[in-house]
N, CA, C and O atoms as a printed pandas DataFrame, in Angstrom:
     atom_number atom_name residue_name chain_id  residue_number  x_coord  y_coord  z_coord
0              1         N          UNK        A               1   -9.886  136.030   42.125
1              2        CA          UNK        A               1   -9.282  136.631   43.543
2              3         C          UNK        A               1  -10.475  136.216   44.291
3              4         O          UNK        A               1  -11.656  136.328   43.962
4              5         N          UNK        A               2   -9.907  135.663   45.470
5              6        CA          UNK        A               2  -10.822  135.582   46.615
6              7         C          UNK        A               2  -10.345  136.211   47.832
7              8         O          UNK        A               2   -9.296  135.826   48.348
8              9         N          UNK        A               3  -11.164  137.323   48.420
9             10        CA          UNK        A               3  -10.695  138.082   49.286
10            11         C          UNK        A               3  -11.258  137.514   50.719
11            12         O          UNK        A               3  -12.458  137.501   50.994
12            13         N          UNK        A               4  -10.382  137.118   51.457
13            14        CA          UNK        A               4  -10.664  136.452   52.881
14            15         C          UNK        A               4  -10.912  137.744   53.916
15            16         O          UNK        A               4  -11.286  137.434   55.048
16            17         N          UNK        A               5  -10.739  139.127   53.633
17            18        CA          UNK        A               5  -10.718  140.040   54.493
18            19         C          UNK        A               5   -9.873  139.972   55.727
19            20         O          UNK        A               5   -8.715  139.603   55.531
20            21         N          UNK        A               6  -10.211  140.247   56.935
21            22        CA          UNK        A               6   -9.592  140.035   58.098
22            23         C          UNK        A               6   -9.686  138.765   58.778
23            24         O          UNK        A               6  -10.733  138.272   59.198
24            25         N          UNK        A               7   -8.332  138.180   58.876
25            26        CA          UNK        A               7   -8.448  136.599   59.406
26            27         C          UNK        A               7   -7.325  136.807   60.523
27            28         O          UNK        A               7   -6.482  137.704   60.555
28            29         N          UNK        A               8   -7.525  135.702   61.486
29            30        CA          UNK        A               8   -6.784  135.414   62.550
30            31         C          UNK        A               8   -5.502  134.624   62.164
31            32         O          UNK        A               8   -5.574  133.689   61.366
32            33         N          UNK        A               9   -4.333  135.002   62.734
33            34        CA          UNK        A               9   -3.100  134.312   62.437
34            35         C          UNK        A               9   -3.500  132.891   63.280
35            36         O          UNK        A               9   -4.251  132.903   64.255
36            37         N          UNK        A              10   -2.934  131.796   62.791
37            38        CA          UNK        A              10   -3.125  130.337   63.253
38            39         C          UNK        A              10   -4.451  129.650   62.864
39            40         O          UNK        A              10   -4.676  128.485   63.192
40            41         N          UNK        A              11   -5.224  130.311   62.239
41            42        CA          UNK        A              11   -6.572  129.710   61.590
42            43         C          UNK        A              11   -6.267  128.992   60.138
43            44         O          UNK        A              11   -5.442  129.443   59.344
44            45         N          UNK        A              12   -6.846  128.119   59.967
45            46        CA          UNK        A              12   -6.844  127.543   58.680
46            47         C          UNK        A              12   -8.188  127.783   57.744
47            48         O          UNK        A              12   -9.303  127.529   58.199
48            49         N          UNK        A              13   -8.044  128.170   56.721
49            50        CA          UNK        A              13   -9.073  128.575   55.694
50            51         C          UNK        A              13   -9.051  127.616   54.375
51            52         O          UNK        A              13   -8.052  127.208   53.783
52            53         N          UNK        A              14  -10.353  127.379   54.090
53            54        CA          UNK        A              14  -10.626  126.513   52.863
54            55         C          UNK        A              14  -11.213  127.421   51.841
55            56         O          UNK        A              14  -12.216  128.110   52.023
56            57         N          UNK        A              15  -10.528  127.368   50.784
57            58        CA          UNK        A              15  -11.152  128.089   49.601
58            59         C          UNK        A              15  -11.334  127.201   48.462
59            60         O          UNK        A              15  -10.629  126.210   48.271
60            61         N          UNK        A              16  -12.496  127.651   47.547
61            62        CA          UNK        A              16  -12.565  126.796   46.571
62            63         C          UNK        A              16  -12.842  127.603   45.164
63            64         O          UNK        A              16  -13.699  128.486   45.125
64            65         N          UNK        A              17  -12.190  127.302   44.202
65            66        CA          UNK        A              17  -12.423  128.149   42.830
66            67         C          UNK        A              17  -13.067  127.254   41.957
67            68         O          UNK        A              17  -12.560  126.166   41.688
68            69         N          UNK        A              18  -14.183  127.637   41.476
69            70        CA          UNK        A              18  -14.955  127.111   40.382
70            71         C          UNK        A              18  -14.614  127.765   39.087
71            72         O          UNK        A              18  -14.580  128.984   38.925
72            73         N          UNK        A              19  -14.351  126.824   38.136
73            74        CA          UNK        A              19  -14.142  127.096   36.649
74            75         C          UNK        A              19  -14.789  126.382   35.804
75            76         O          UNK        A              19  -15.226  125.251   36.019
76            77         N          UNK        A              20  -14.898  127.104   34.647
77            78        CA          UNK        A              20  -15.728  126.283   33.348
78            79         C          UNK        A              20  -14.763  126.305   32.094
79            80         O          UNK        A              20  -14.166  127.322   31.741
80            81         N          UNK        A              21  -14.684  125.262   31.550
81            82        CA          UNK        A              21  -14.147  125.305   30.114
82            83         C          UNK        A              21  -14.893  126.022   28.941
83            84         O          UNK        A              21  -15.773  125.522   28.240
84            85         N          UNK        A              22  -14.447  127.121   28.867
85            86        CA          UNK        A              22  -15.251  127.895   27.659
86            87         C          UNK        A              22  -14.589  127.824   26.346
87            88         O          UNK        A              22  -14.935  128.502   25.379
88            89         N          UNK        A              23  -13.562  126.921   26.353
89            90        CA          UNK        A              23  -13.069  126.808   24.916
90            91         C          UNK        A              23  -13.671  125.895   24.136
91            92         O          UNK        A              23  -14.792  125.459   24.400
92            93         N          UNK        A              24  -12.947  125.508   23.058
93            94        CA          UNK        A              24  -13.607  124.474   22.090
94            95         C          UNK        A              24  -12.895  123.034   22.146
95            96         O          UNK        A              24  -13.231  122.121   21.391
96            97         N          UNK        A              25  -11.965  122.927   23.030
97            98        CA          UNK        A              25  -11.200  121.695   23.292
98            99         C          UNK        A              25  -11.055  121.247   24.583
99           100         O          UNK        A              25  -11.257  122.086   25.461
100          101         N          UNK        A              26  -10.742  120.081   24.933
101          102        CA          UNK        A              26  -10.723  119.441   26.133
102          103         C          UNK        A              26   -9.583  120.193   27.057
103          104         O          UNK        A              26   -8.475  120.514   26.628
104          105         N          UNK        A              27  -10.024  120.407   28.332
105          106        CA          UNK        A              27   -9.229  121.120   29.228
106          107         C          UNK        A              27   -8.418  119.980   30.128
107          108         O          UNK        A              27   -9.041  119.059   30.657
108          109         N          UNK        A              28   -7.100  120.108   30.248
109          110        CA          UNK        A              28   -6.491  119.344   31.118
110          111         C          UNK        A              28   -5.563  120.083   31.920
111          112         O          UNK        A              28   -4.608  120.651   31.390
112          113         N          UNK        A              29   -5.789  120.127   33.302
113          114        CA          UNK        A              29   -4.943  120.698   34.200
114          115         C          UNK        A              29   -3.911  119.719   34.673
115          116         O          UNK        A              29   -4.240  118.630   35.145
116          117         N          UNK        A              30   -2.692  120.091   34.553
117          118        CA          UNK        A              30   -1.654  119.155   34.734
118          119         C          UNK        A              30   -0.899  119.289   36.183
119          120         O          UNK        A              30   -0.266  118.377   36.715
120          121         N          UNK        A              31   -1.085  120.562   36.699
121          122        CA          UNK        A              31   -0.247  120.769   37.967
122          123         C          UNK        A              31   -0.869  122.073   38.413
123          124         O          UNK        A              31   -1.228  122.921   37.596
124          125         N          UNK        A              32   -1.004  122.237   39.855
125          126        CA          UNK        A              32   -1.527  123.424   40.390
126          127         C          UNK        A              32   -0.661  123.551   41.823
127          128         O          UNK        A              32   -0.629  122.688   42.700
128          129         N          UNK        A              33   -0.051  124.689   41.839
129          130        CA          UNK        A              33    1.054  124.807   43.057
130          131         C          UNK        A              33    0.657  126.139   43.634
131          132         O          UNK        A              33   -0.127  126.905   43.074
132          133         N          UNK        A              34    1.259  126.374   44.814
133          134        CA          UNK        A              34    1.336  127.671   45.592
134          135         C          UNK        A              34    2.365  127.424   46.806
135          136         O          UNK        A              34    3.092  126.431   46.849
136          137         N          UNK        A              35    2.352  128.300   47.660
137          138        CA          UNK        A              35    3.438  128.204   48.722
138          139         C          UNK        A              35    3.169  127.051   49.554
139          140         O          UNK        A              35    2.145  126.371   49.500
140          141         N          UNK        A              36    4.139  126.878   50.312
141          142        CA          UNK        A              36    4.173  125.721   51.402
142          143         C          UNK        A              36    3.085  125.878   52.359
143          144         O          UNK        A              36    2.674  124.941   53.044
144          145         N          UNK        A              37    2.634  127.022   52.404
145          146        CA          UNK        A              37    1.471  127.082   53.505
146          147         C          UNK        A              37    0.143  126.766   52.861
147          148         O          UNK        A              37   -0.819  126.789   53.629
148          149         N          UNK        A              38   -0.081  126.487   51.648
149          150        CA          UNK        A              38   -1.270  126.121   51.002
150          151         C          UNK        A              38   -1.278  124.921   50.488
151          152         O          UNK        A              38   -0.466  124.719   49.586
152          153         N          UNK        A              39   -2.142  123.848   50.888
153          154        CA          UNK        A              39   -2.268  122.539   50.255
154          155         C          UNK        A              39   -3.308  122.761   49.115
155          156         O          UNK        A              39   -4.259  123.540   49.187
156          157         N          UNK        A              40   -2.994  121.959   48.041
157          158        CA          UNK        A              40   -3.919  122.222   46.831
158          159         C          UNK        A              40   -4.600  120.837   46.327
159          160         O          UNK        A              40   -3.932  119.804   46.351
160          161         N          UNK        A              41   -5.715  120.837   45.947
161          162        CA          UNK        A              41   -6.367  119.619   45.304
162          163         C          UNK        A              41   -7.203  120.227   44.054
163          164         O          UNK        A              41   -7.804  121.294   44.174
164          165         N          UNK        A              42   -7.205  119.512   42.894
165          166        CA          UNK        A              42   -8.124  119.934   41.900
166          167         C          UNK        A              42   -8.472  118.980   41.041
167          168         O          UNK        A              42   -7.811  117.946   40.946
168          169         N          UNK        A              43   -9.596  119.226   40.288
169          170        CA          UNK        A              43  -10.225  118.223   39.165
170          171         C          UNK        A              43   -9.066  117.914   38.248
171          172         O          UNK        A              43   -8.491  118.751   37.552
172          173         N          UNK        A              44   -8.782  116.622   38.318
173          174        CA          UNK        A              44   -7.789  115.906   37.376
174          175         C          UNK        A              44   -8.182  115.326   36.268
175          176         O          UNK        A              44   -7.344  114.969   35.439
176          177         N          UNK        A              45   -9.428  115.150   36.085
177          178        CA          UNK        A              45  -10.193  114.426   34.837
178          179         C          UNK        A              45  -10.211  115.467   33.812
179          180         O          UNK        A              45  -10.246  116.654   34.137
180          181         N          UNK        A              46  -10.188  115.082   32.566
181          182        CA          UNK        A              46  -10.450  116.007   31.394
182          183         C          UNK        A              46  -11.618  116.760   31.545
183          184         O          UNK        A              46  -12.605  116.181   31.999
184          185         N          UNK        A              47  -11.683  117.802   31.284
185          186        CA          UNK        A              47  -12.851  118.962   31.265
186          187         C          UNK        A              47  -13.291  119.201   30.010
187          188         O          UNK        A              47  -12.692  120.043   29.341
188          189         N          UNK        A              48  -14.294  118.580   29.522
189          190        CA          UNK        A              48  -14.892  118.922   28.250
190          191         C          UNK        A              48  -15.426  120.204   28.119
191          192         O          UNK        A              48  -15.837  120.710   29.163
192          193         N          UNK        A              49  -15.529  120.923   26.980
193          194        CA          UNK        A              49  -16.170  122.218   26.577
194          195         C          UNK        A              49  -17.466  122.246   27.287
195          196         O          UNK        A              49  -18.333  121.383   27.147
196          197         N          UNK        A              50  -17.560  123.313   28.078
197          198        CA          UNK        A              50  -19.011  123.574   28.793
198          199         C          UNK        A              50  -19.003  123.002   29.945
199          200         O          UNK        A              50  -19.920  123.302   30.710
200          201         N          UNK        A              51  -18.042  122.087   30.366
201          202        CA          UNK        A              51  -18.061  121.456   31.785
202          203         C          UNK        A              51  -17.190  122.413   32.747
203          204         O          UNK        A              51  -16.540  123.394   32.383
204          205         N          UNK        A              52  -17.314  121.944   33.964
205          206        CA          UNK        A              52  -16.547  122.885   34.969
206          207         C          UNK        A              52  -15.855  121.910   35.819
207          208         O          UNK        A              52  -15.968  120.688   35.722
208          209         N          UNK        A              53  -15.056  122.616   36.746
209          210        CA          UNK        A              53  -14.064  121.789   37.789
210          211         C          UNK        A              53  -13.867  122.778   38.856
211          212         O          UNK        A              53  -14.389  123.893   38.884
212          213         N          UNK        A              54  -13.032  122.255   39.773
213          214        CA          UNK        A              54  -12.710  122.901   41.085
214          215         C          UNK        A              54  -11.393  122.795   41.472
215          216         O          UNK        A              54  -10.784  121.725   41.470
216          217         N          UNK        A              55  -10.914  123.878   41.811
217          218        CA          UNK        A              55   -9.554  124.137   42.620
218          219         C          UNK        A              55   -9.833  124.142   44.044
219          220         O          UNK        A              55  -10.691  124.976   44.334
220          221         N          UNK        A              56   -9.383  123.478   45.021
221          222        CA          UNK        A              56   -9.645  123.688   46.609
222          223         C          UNK        A              56   -8.189  124.001   47.113
223          224         O          UNK        A              56   -7.168  123.345   46.908
224          225         N          UNK        A              57   -8.314  124.940   47.687
225          226        CA          UNK        A              57   -6.877  125.306   48.469
226          227         C          UNK        A              57   -7.333  125.404   49.865
227          228         O          UNK        A              57   -8.444  125.801   50.216
228          229         N          UNK        A              58   -6.082  124.886   50.865
229          230        CA          UNK        A              58   -6.400  124.873   52.162
230          231         C          UNK        A              58   -5.240  125.755   52.681
231          232         O          UNK        A              58   -4.102  125.299   52.568
232          233         N          UNK        A              59   -5.434  127.079   53.287
233          234        CA          UNK        A              59   -4.440  127.861   53.691
234          235         C          UNK        A              59   -4.089  127.978   55.119
235          236         O          UNK        A              59   -4.919  128.446   55.899
236          237         N          UNK        A              60   -2.966  127.604   55.514
237          238        CA          UNK        A              60   -2.527  127.536   57.029
238          239         C          UNK        A              60   -1.929  128.899   57.396
239          240         O          UNK        A              60   -0.757  129.089   57.071
240          241         N          UNK        A              61   -2.565  129.827   58.006
241          242        CA          UNK        A              61   -2.072  131.252   58.310
242          243         C          UNK        A              61   -0.979  131.108   59.477
243          244         O          UNK        A              61   -0.265  132.105   59.581
244          245         N          UNK        A              62   -0.731  130.153   60.301
245          246        CA          UNK        A              62   -0.063  129.913   61.255
246          247         C          UNK        A              62    1.384  130.638   61.423
247          248         O          UNK        A              62    1.681  131.222   62.465
248          249         N          UNK        A              63    2.315  130.543   60.233
249          250        CA          UNK        A              63    3.484  131.038   60.298
250          251         C          UNK        A              63    3.721  132.366   59.299
251          252         O          UNK        A              63    4.784  132.707   58.781
252          253         N          UNK        A              64    2.628  132.904   59.205
253          254        CA          UNK        A              64    2.548  134.136   58.324
254          255         C          UNK        A              64    2.704  135.490   59.055
255          256         O          UNK        A              64    2.331  135.693   60.210
256          257         N          UNK        A              65    3.254  136.323   58.305
257          258        CA          UNK        A              65    3.650  137.715   59.042
258          259         C          UNK        A              65    2.219  138.455   59.036
259          260         O          UNK        A              65    1.350  138.333   58.172
260          261         N          UNK        A              66    2.180  139.120   60.009
261          262        CA          UNK        A              66    1.019  139.987   60.338
262          263         C          UNK        A              66    0.811  141.139   59.139
263          264         O          UNK        A              66    1.760  141.663   58.555
264          265         N          UNK        A              67   -0.602  141.439   58.875
265          266        CA          UNK        A              67   -0.594  142.656   57.962
266          267         C          UNK        A              67   -1.253  142.087   56.605
267          268         O          UNK        A              67   -1.811  140.990   56.601
268          269         N          UNK        A              68   -1.162  142.858   55.506
269          270        CA          UNK        A              68   -1.595  142.423   54.201
270          271         C          UNK        A              68   -0.863  141.244   53.653
271          272         O          UNK        A              68    0.361  141.128   53.715
272          273         N          UNK        A              69   -1.682  140.363   53.105
273          274        CA          UNK        A              69   -0.976  139.249   52.389
274          275         C          UNK        A              69   -1.745  138.964   51.112
275          276         O          UNK        A              69   -2.966  139.113   51.052
276          277         N          UNK        A              70   -0.998  138.546   50.082
277          278        CA          UNK        A              70   -1.397  138.013   48.920
278          279         C          UNK        A              70   -0.927  136.746   48.527
279          280         O          UNK        A              70    0.301  136.662   48.559
280          281         N          UNK        A              71   -1.534  135.720   48.162
281          282        CA          UNK        A              71   -1.021  134.419   47.634
282          283         C          UNK        A              71   -1.405  134.066   46.360
283          284         O          UNK        A              71   -2.561  134.274   45.991
284          285         N          UNK        A              72   -0.430  133.464   45.506
285          286        CA          UNK        A              72   -0.753  133.140   44.270
286          287         C          UNK        A              72   -0.757  131.663   43.957
287          288         O          UNK        A              72    0.124  130.942   44.425
288          289         N          UNK        A              73   -1.664  131.210   43.223
289          290        CA          UNK        A              73   -1.905  129.811   42.943
290          291         C          UNK        A              73   -1.865  129.600   41.487
291          292         O          UNK        A              73   -2.791  129.918   40.741
292          293         N          UNK        A              74   -0.606  128.976   41.052
293          294        CA          UNK        A              74   -0.238  128.716   39.632
294          295         C          UNK        A              74   -0.911  127.604   38.954
295          296         O          UNK        A              74   -0.896  126.512   39.522
296          297         N          UNK        A              75   -1.480  127.719   37.860
297          298        CA          UNK        A              75   -2.174  126.515   37.210
298          299         C          UNK        A              75   -1.566  126.217   36.053
299          300         O          UNK        A              75   -1.454  127.138   35.244
300          301         N          UNK        A              76   -1.160  125.197   35.782
301          302        CA          UNK        A              76   -0.476  124.714   34.738
302          303         C          UNK        A              76   -1.306  123.774   33.730
303          304         O          UNK        A              76   -1.549  122.628   34.106
304          305         N          UNK        A              77   -1.713  124.165   32.578
305          306        CA          UNK        A              77   -2.722  123.391   31.800
306          307         C          UNK        A              77   -2.362  123.449   30.189
307          308         O          UNK        A              77   -1.334  123.991   29.784
308          309         N          UNK        A              78   -3.194  122.913   29.441
309          310        CA          UNK        A              78   -2.983  122.888   27.992
310          311         C          UNK        A              78   -3.831  124.025   27.466
311          312         O          UNK        A              78   -4.668  123.896   26.572
312          313         N          UNK        A              79   -3.508  125.277   28.169
313          314        CA          UNK        A              79   -4.246  126.459   27.626
314          315         C          UNK        A              79   -3.189  127.401   27.249
315          316         O          UNK        A              79   -2.015  127.144   27.517
316          317         N          UNK        A              80   -3.551  128.538   26.608
317          318        CA          UNK        A              80   -2.833  129.405   25.962
318          319         C          UNK        A              80   -2.925  130.869   26.734
319          320         O          UNK        A              80   -3.899  131.565   26.451
320          321         N          UNK        A              81   -2.050  131.328   27.609
321          322        CA          UNK        A              81   -0.817  130.707   28.237
322          323         C          UNK        A              81   -1.049  129.574   28.958
323          324         O          UNK        A              81   -2.122  129.307   29.500
324          325         N          UNK        A              82    0.086  128.799   28.979
325          326        CA          UNK        A              82    0.116  127.491   29.654
326          327         C          UNK        A              82    0.003  127.581   31.300
327          328         O          UNK        A              82   -0.311  126.589   31.959
328          329         N          UNK        A              83    0.244  128.664   31.808
329          330        CA          UNK        A              83    0.246  129.049   33.106
330          331         C          UNK        A              83   -0.912  129.976   33.375
331          332         O          UNK        A              83   -0.897  130.972   32.651
332          333         N          UNK        A              84   -1.810  129.914   34.142
333          334        CA          UNK        A              84   -2.925  130.859   34.627
334          335         C          UNK        A              84   -2.794  130.964   36.187
335          336         O          UNK        A              84   -2.572  129.966   36.874
336          337         N          UNK        A              85   -2.951  132.292   36.740
337          338        CA          UNK        A              85   -3.061  132.426   38.063
338          339         C          UNK        A              85   -4.283  132.677   38.686
339          340         O          UNK        A              85   -5.197  133.272   38.114
340          341         N          UNK        A              86   -4.356  132.201   39.975
341          342        CA          UNK        A              86   -5.481  132.637   40.779
342          343         C          UNK        A              86   -5.047  133.167   42.030
343          344         O          UNK        A              86   -3.894  132.855   42.328
344          345         N          UNK        A              87   -5.631  133.846   42.798
345          346        CA          UNK        A              87   -5.141  134.826   43.928
346          347         C          UNK        A              87   -6.088  134.461   45.109
347          348         O          UNK        A              87   -7.223  134.039   44.888
348          349         N          UNK        A              88   -5.561  134.643   46.469
349          350        CA          UNK        A              88   -6.356  135.090   47.399
350          351         C          UNK        A              88   -5.570  136.113   48.155
351          352         O          UNK        A              88   -4.365  136.264   47.953
352          353         N          UNK        A              89   -6.264  136.833   49.047
353          354        CA          UNK        A              89   -5.637  137.963   49.803
354          355         C          UNK        A              89   -6.499  138.153   51.153
355          356         O          UNK        A              89   -7.709  137.938   51.230
356          357         N          UNK        A              90   -5.703  138.573   52.162
357          358        CA          UNK        A              90   -6.279  138.929   53.455
358          359         C          UNK        A              90   -5.446  139.833   54.062
359          360         O          UNK        A              90   -4.346  140.178   53.630
360          361         N          UNK        A              91   -6.116  140.316   55.331
361          362        CA          UNK        A              91   -5.273  141.160   56.329
362          363         C          UNK        A              91   -5.188  140.126   57.444
363          364         O          UNK        A              91   -6.198  139.585   57.893
364          365         N          UNK        A              92   -4.036  139.880   57.851
365          366        CA          UNK        A              92   -3.771  139.055   59.033
366          367         C          UNK        A              92   -3.461  139.665   60.261
367          368         O          UNK        A              92   -2.550  140.484   60.381
368          369         N          UNK        A              93   -4.377  139.195   61.412
369          370        CA          UNK        A              93   -4.269  139.844   62.697
370          371         C          UNK        A              93   -3.942  138.753   63.748
371          372         O          UNK        A              93   -3.859  137.571   63.416
372          373         N          UNK        A              94   -3.771  139.142   64.926
373          374        CA          UNK        A              94   -3.616  138.251   66.007
374          375         C          UNK        A              94   -4.879  138.165   66.547
375          376         O          UNK        A              94   -5.083  137.450   67.528
């Protein structure tokens, strides 16, 4: 969870999630998705045990309702469970 605190509607925010493969097998992230207000880029190479990667999200707050918001990023990979979630939240003001 990344907390952006209070943000201005219309601004664009870049978030970076850093993660590590703490398992015993190679990690392959197949797909990362979110709402249409958020573009996503991620480490697409195989991540060996002990290595890390990044998920970068760019959130455009332009068309969002004012007040509390929470967005989910779904991460589909060869893990158990196969879908893991990351979140970010904020309070949107004018």
